[in-house]
C-alpha positions as protocol buffer text, in pm:
chain_id: "A"
residue {
  index: 1
  type: UNK
  ca { x: 0 y: -3 z: 1 }
}
residue {
  index: 2
  type: UNK
  ca { x: 127 y: 346 z: -90 }
}
residue {
  index: 3
  type: UNK
  ca { x: 28 y: 694 z: 23 }
}
residue {
  index: 4
  type: UNK
  ca { x: -47 y: 869 z: -310 }
}
residue {
  index: 5
  type: UNK
  ca { x: -135 y: 1219 z: -431 }
}
residue {
  index: 6
  type: UNK
  ca { x: -136 y: 1385 z: -769 }
}
residue {
  index: 7
  type: UNK
  ca { x: 45 y: 1715 z: -809 }
}
residue {
  index: 8
  type: UNK
  ca { x: 193 y: 1959 z: -1052 }
}
residue {
  index: 9
  type: UNK
  ca { x: 544 y: 2057 z: -985 }
}
residue {
  index: 10
  type: UNK
  ca { x: 586 y: 2426 z: -998 }
}
residue {
  index: 11
  type: UNK
  ca { x: 895 y: 2643 z: -1050 }
}
residue {
  index: 12
  type: UNK
  ca { x: 841 y: 2960 z: -842 }
}
residue {
  index: 13
  type: UNK
  ca { x: 941 y: 3293 z: -981 }
}
residue {
  index: 14
  type: UNK
  ca { x: 1147 y: 3540 z: -780 }
}
residue {
  index: 15
  type: UNK
  ca { x: 840 y: 3716 z: -637 }
}
residue {
  index: 16
  type: UNK
  ca { x: 707 y: 3383 z: -502 }
}
residue {
  index: 17
  type: UNK
  ca { x: 1056 y: 3298 z: -367 }
}
residue {
  index: 18
  type: UNK
  ca { x: 1056 y: 3639 z: -184 }
}
residue {
  index: 19
  type: UNK
  ca { x: 708 y: 3580 z: -36 }
}
residue {
  index: 20
  type: UNK
  ca { x: 818 y: 3235 z: 85 }
}
residue {
  index: 21
  type: UNK
  ca { x: 1137 y: 3387 z: 240 }
}
residue {
  index: 22
  type: UNK
  ca { x: 906 y: 3645 z: 418 }
}
residue {
  index: 23
  type: UNK
  ca { x: 701 y: 3354 z: 564 }
}
residue {
  index: 24
  type: UNK
  ca { x: 1029 y: 3184 z: 685 }
}
residue {
  index: 25
  type: UNK
  ca { x: 1140 y: 3508 z: 848 }
}
residue {
  index: 26
  type: UNK
  ca { x: 812 y: 3578 z: 1012 }
}
residue {
  index: 27
  type: UNK
  ca { x: 772 y: 3223 z: 1147 }
}
residue {
  index: 28
  type: UNK
  ca { x: 1144 y: 3184 z: 1247 }
}
residue {
  index: 29
  type: UNK
  ca { x: 1168 y: 2971 z: 1560 }
}
residue {
  index: 30
  type: UNK
  ca { x: 843 y: 2777 z: 1483 }
}
residue {
  index: 31
  type: UNK
  ca { x: 857 y: 2405 z: 1445 }
}
residue {
  index: 32
  type: UNK
  ca { x: 804 y: 2406 z: 1073 }
}
residue {
  index: 33
  type: UNK
  ca { x: 964 y: 2170 z: 820 }
}
residue {
  index: 34
  type: UNK
  ca { x: 988 y: 2400 z: 521 }
}
residue {
  index: 35
  type: UNK
  ca { x: 964 y: 2247 z: 170 }
}
residue {
  index: 36
  type: UNK
  ca { x: 1251 y: 2341 z: -59 }
}
residue {
  index: 37
  type: UNK
  ca { x: 1142 y: 2571 z: -341 }
}
residue {
  index: 38
  type: UNK
  ca { x: 1224 y: 2305 z: -599 }
}
residue {
  index: 39
  type: UNK
  ca { x: 970 y: 2071 z: -427 }
}
residue {
  index: 40
  type: UNK
  ca { x: 681 y: 2316 z: -442 }
}
residue {
  index: 41
  type: UNK
  ca { x: 373 y: 2182 z: -599 }
}
residue {
  index: 42
  type: UNK
  ca { x: 1 y: 2215 z: -665 }
}
residue {
  index: 43
  type: UNK
  ca { x: -188 y: 1929 z: -528 }
}
residue {
  index: 44
  type: UNK
  ca { x: -470 y: 1825 z: -749 }
}
residue {
  index: 45
  type: UNK
  ca { x: -579 y: 1498 z: -567 }
}
residue {
  index: 46
  type: UNK
  ca { x: -501 y: 1332 z: -248 }
}
residue {
  index: 47
  type: UNK
  ca { x: -559 y: 964 z: -260 }
}
residue {
  index: 48
  type: UNK
  ca { x: -419 y: 865 z: 68 }
}
residue {
  index: 49
  type: UNK
  ca { x: -334 y: 499 z: 140 }
}
residue {
  index: 50
  type: UNK
  ca { x: -397 y: 326 z: -191 }
}
residue {
  index: 51
  type: UNK
  ca { x: -363 y: -45 z: -277 }
}
residue {
  index: 52
  type: UNK
  ca { x: -70 y: -120 z: -510 }
}
residue {
  index: 53
  type: UNK
  ca { x: -294 y: -292 z: -756 }
}
residue {
  index: 54
  type: UNK
  ca { x: -490 y: 43 z: -799 }
}
residue {
  index: 55
  type: UNK
  ca { x: -189 y: 243 z: -887 }
}
residue {
  index: 56
  type: UNK
  ca { x: -173 y: 146 z: -1265 }
}
residue {
  index: 57
  type: UNK
  ca { x: -538 y: 246 z: -1313 }
}
residue {
  index: 58
  type: UNK
  ca { x: -487 y: 583 z: -1144 }
}
residue {
  index: 59
  type: UNK
  ca { x: -187 y: 654 z: -1358 }
}
residue {
  index: 60
  type: UNK
  ca { x: -371 y: 578 z: -1687 }
}
residue {
  index: 61
  type: UNK
  ca { x: -662 y: 787 z: -1578 }
}
residue {
  index: 62
  type: UNK
  ca { x: -439 y: 1081 z: -1496 }
}
residue {
  index: 63
  type: UNK
  ca { x: -245 y: 1044 z: -1826 }
}
residue {
  index: 64
  type: UNK
  ca { x: -580 y: 1062 z: -2016 }
}
residue {
  index: 65
  type: UNK
  ca { x: -682 y: 1361 z: -1813 }
}
residue {
  index: 66
  type: UNK
  ca { x: -355 y: 1552 z: -1880 }
}
residue {
  index: 67
  type: UNK
  ca { x: -327 y: 1452 z: -2245 }
}
residue {
  index: 68
  type: UNK
  ca { x: -497 y: 1766 z: -2378 }
}
residue {
  index: 69
  type: UNK
  ca { x: -383 y: 2002 z: -2099 }
}
residue {
  index: 70
  type: UNK
  ca { x: -270 y: 2349 z: -2203 }
}
residue {
  index: 71
  type: UNK
  ca { x: -6 y: 2557 z: -2034 }
}
residue {
  index: 72
  type: UNK
  ca { x: -151 y: 2792 z: -1780 }
}
residue {
  index: 73
  type: UNK
  ca { x: -49 y: 3069 z: -1534 }
}
residue {
  index: 74
  type: UNK
  ca { x: -199 y: 3170 z: -1195 }
}
residue {
  index: 75
  type: UNK
  ca { x: -167 y: 3420 z: -934 }
}
residue {
  index: 76
  type: UNK
  ca { x: -121 y: 3342 z: -564 }
}
residue {
  index: 77
  type: UNK
  ca { x: -388 y: 3487 z: -333 }
}
residue {
  index: 78
  type: UNK
  ca { x: -439 y: 3418 z: 34 }
}
residue {
  index: 79
  type: UNK
  ca { x: -291 y: 3140 z: 249 }
}
residue {
  index: 80
  type: UNK
  ca { x: -407 y: 2912 z: 536 }
}
residue {
  index: 81
  type: UNK
  ca { x: -321 y: 2596 z: 717 }
}
residue {
  index: 82
  type: UNK
  ca { x: -422 y: 2233 z: 737 }
}
residue {
  index: 83
  type: UNK
  ca { x: -432 y: 2080 z: 1080 }
}
residue {
  index: 84
  type: UNK
  ca { x: -452 y: 2251 z: 1420 }
}
residue {
  index: 85
  type: UNK
  ca { x: -388 y: 2632 z: 1360 }
}
residue {
  index: 86
  type: UNK
  ca { x: -159 y: 2639 z: 1663 }
}
residue {
  index: 87
  type: UNK
  ca { x: 54 y: 2358 z: 1523 }
}
residue {
  index: 88
  type: UNK
  ca { x: -17 y: 2344 z: 1153 }
}
residue {
  index: 89
  type: UNK
  ca { x: 99 y: 2042 z: 944 }
}
residue {
  index: 90
  type: UNK
  ca { x: 75 y: 2226 z: 616 }
}
residue {
  index: 91
  type: UNK
  ca { x: 74 y: 2593 z: 512 }
}
residue {
  index: 92
  type: UNK
  ca { x: -111 y: 2637 z: 173 }
}
residue {
  index: 93
  type: UNK
  ca { x: -117 y: 2924 z: -62 }
}
residue {
  index: 94
  type: UNK
  ca { x: -434 y: 3011 z: -253 }
}
residue {
  index: 95
  type: UNK
  ca { x: -450 y: 3010 z: -634 }
}
residue {
  index: 96
  type: UNK
  ca { x: -642 y: 3274 z: -818 }
}
residue {
  index: 97
  type: UNK
  ca { x: -735 y: 3322 z: -1187 }
}
residue {
  index: 98
  type: UNK
  ca { x: -624 y: 2984 z: -1319 }
}
residue {
  index: 99
  type: UNK
  ca { x: -874 y: 2863 z: -1587 }
}
residue {
  index: 100
  type: UNK
  ca { x: -641 y: 2611 z: -1740 }
}
residue {
  index: 101
  type: UNK
  ca { x: -586 y: 2457 z: -1392 }
}
residue {
  index: 102
  type: UNK
  ca { x: -955 y: 2439 z: -1332 }
}
residue {
  index: 103
  type: UNK
  ca { x: -1010 y: 2260 z: -1665 }
}
residue {
  index: 104
  type: UNK
  ca { x: -728 y: 2008 z: -1578 }
}
residue {
  index: 105
  type: UNK
  ca { x: -883 y: 1954 z: -1233 }
}
residue {
  index: 106
  type: UNK
  ca { x: -1225 y: 1889 z: -1383 }
}
residue {
  index: 107
  type: UNK
  ca { x: -1072 y: 1643 z: -1645 }
}
residue {
  index: 108
  type: UNK
  ca { x: -891 y: 1463 z: -1364 }
}
residue {
  index: 109
  type: UNK
  ca { x: -1198 y: 1419 z: -1166 }
}
residue {
  index: 110
  type: UNK
  ca { x: -1394 y: 1295 z: -1461 }
}
residue {
  index: 111
  type: UNK
  ca { x: -1121 y: 1041 z: -1540 }
}
residue {
  index: 112
  type: UNK
  ca { x: -1094 y: 922 z: -1184 }
}
residue {
  index: 113
  type: UNK
  ca { x: -1463 y: 890 z: -1113 }
}
residue {
  index: 114
  type: UNK
  ca { x: -1513 y: 552 z: -1278 }
}
residue {
  index: 115
  type: UNK
  ca { x: -1240 y: 413 z: -1060 }
}
residue {
  index: 116
  type: UNK
  ca { x: -1434 y: 522 z: -739 }
}
residue {
  index: 117
  type: UNK
  ca { x: -1253 y: 836 z: -666 }
}
residue {
  index: 118
  type: UNK
  ca { x: -1480 y: 1126 z: -584 }
}
residue {
  index: 119
  type: UNK
  ca { x: -1382 y: 1490 z: -622 }
}
residue {
  index: 120
  type: UNK
  ca { x: -1231 y: 1645 z: -317 }
}
residue {
  index: 121
  type: UNK
  ca { x: -1435 y: 1893 z: -110 }
}
């Protein structure tokens, strides 16, 4: 069994790197394991613990969903946390104005639904 998620790797521009550095400076001394900029990503789907035999079907569905994807850009807007706000597990940044990403997300959900994967809330 593997813990799976589907994500798009992103290469942050200098403005994003600067914003992340500001977060690090403001939260200096907190018990946070920071992700290296080269590991930043947009999570499209979290599968959680998944049986090994389901992995191939998920990969094929995701490949179909991404086959016609077009390049897109987006803006970061807002942030929040997952987990207890006093001890967050994840800090997330919001995405704004990303029509191509919305289309990809919709296509992904459509491709995964026959496999029993419902869209995330």
